[in-house]
C-alpha positions as CSV (number, residue, x, y, z in Angstrom):
1,X,0.1,0.2,-0.1
2,X,1.4,3.2,-0.8
3,X,0.9,5.7,2.1
4,X,1.5,9.5,1.4
5,X,3.7,11.8,3.7
6,X,2.4,14.8,5.7
7,X,3.9,16.9,3.1
8,X,2.3,16.0,0.4
9,X,-1.2,15.6,1.8
10,X,-1.2,19.0,2.5
11,X,-0.4,19.9,-1.0
12,X,-2.9,17.5,-2.1
13,X,-5.4,19.0,0.0
14,X,-5.1,22.2,-1.4
15,X,-6.0,20.9,-5.1
16,X,-8.8,21.5,-6.7
17,X,-9.3,17.5,-7.9
18,X,-10.2,16.4,-4.2
19,X,-11.2,13.0,-6.1
20,X,-7.5,12.2,-5.6
21,X,-7.4,9.4,-2.8
22,X,-4.4,9.3,-0.1
23,X,-4.2,5.4,-0.3
24,X,-3.6,3.4,-3.9
25,X,-2.3,-0.2,-4.1
26,X,0.0,-0.5,-6.9
27,X,-2.4,-2.6,-9.1
28,X,-5.3,0.1,-8.5
29,X,-2.4,2.7,-9.9
30,X,-1.9,0.1,-13.0
31,X,-5.8,-0.2,-13.4
32,X,-5.9,3.5,-13.1
33,X,-3.2,4.4,-15.8
34,X,-4.5,2.2,-18.4
35,X,-8.2,3.5,-17.9
36,X,-7.0,7.0,-18.1
37,X,-5.2,6.8,-21.7
38,X,-7.9,4.1,-22.6
39,X,-10.0,7.8,-22.5
40,X,-7.0,10.2,-23.2
41,X,-4.0,8.8,-24.4
42,X,-2.2,11.9,-23.6
43,X,-3.7,12.1,-19.9
44,X,-1.5,13.9,-17.8
45,X,-3.2,12.4,-14.6
46,X,-1.7,8.7,-15.9
47,X,1.8,10.2,-16.6
48,X,1.7,11.5,-12.7
49,X,0.7,8.5,-11.6
50,X,3.0,6.6,-13.8
51,X,6.2,9.1,-12.4
52,X,4.8,8.6,-8.8
53,X,4.8,5.2,-8.7
54,X,8.1,4.1,-11.0
55,X,5.5,1.8,-13.1
56,X,7.4,-0.4,-15.6
57,X,6.3,-0.6,-19.2
58,X,6.7,-4.2,-18.4
59,X,3.4,-4.2,-16.0
60,X,1.5,-2.2,-18.0
61,X,1.8,-4.6,-21.0
62,X,0.9,-7.4,-18.5
63,X,-2.1,-6.0,-17.8
64,X,-3.5,-5.6,-21.5
65,X,-1.8,-2.0,-23.0
66,X,-0.8,-2.3,-26.6
67,X,2.9,-1.6,-27.7
68,X,2.0,1.2,-29.7
69,X,0.7,2.9,-26.8
70,X,3.8,2.0,-24.4
71,X,6.0,4.0,-27.1
72,X,4.2,6.7,-27.3
73,X,4.9,6.8,-23.1
74,X,8.2,6.1,-23.6
75,X,9.4,10.0,-21.8
76,X,7.5,8.8,-18.4
77,X,8.1,4.8,-18.9
78,X,11.1,3.0,-17.0
79,X,12.4,0.4,-19.6
80,X,13.4,-2.3,-17.5
81,X,15.4,-5.3,-19.6
82,X,16.1,-8.6,-17.5
C-alpha cells in the first residue's frame, strides 16, 4: 500500500481535484493508468501516476496495454530489460 507523507497530504488537500485518494495499491494505480490512457492518450494524470509509482512498461504490458501506446509513453516510462 502506498501512503502519502504529511507534506504531500497538505499539497494534495489544496488541489482542486478532490477525487485523488491518499491510499492506492500498485494494482489500482496500474488499472487507473490504463483507464486514463484509454480515455485520453495524452492524460497528464496518468503520467503523474506512472512517475509517482515508478510503473514499468512491463507492468502495463502485462495488464493489456498495447506496444504502440507504450512507445508513446517513452518519456515517462522506465524500461527495464532483464
